[in-house]
C-alpha positions, 0 to 999 in steps of 0.5 A: 503468500502466493509468490513463486519461491524465487520471489519469496522474501529472504531473512530480514525482508518483507513483501512490499505491495503497490498500490498500498494494501490500504487503498481501494485498488491495493493488495487487500483486494481478492484480485492479484492486480498489484505489484509485490517486491521483497524489500528490507523489513525496516524500510518497509516498516518505516514507509508503512509508518510514514503513510499511516501518519500521513493518513491520520494527520490529513484525516483521510477517511475510509472509503464509503461506497454508500455515498450518493456519488462515491467517486466525488464524495470520498477523500482522494489522495496521491503519494509520490513514490521515489525510487531508491538505489540503495 
């Protein structure tokens, strides 16, 4: 995972990354330029499912760098992140 031992998720937790792994700037890139935090596994799964449903419902398409002007031609979207004190 690449995280120091004290930051590794405990039992019942997963790593939550921001920006999302599915974004151009997200955790799927080779550069570690994102944030990671151990969170409750069910919360992480629920948030991931909701994001997936949003992307499918709004028909947000995969980034296509082959377009004439990728910055203006591809679908852009923003997700409002609310902090939970739970």
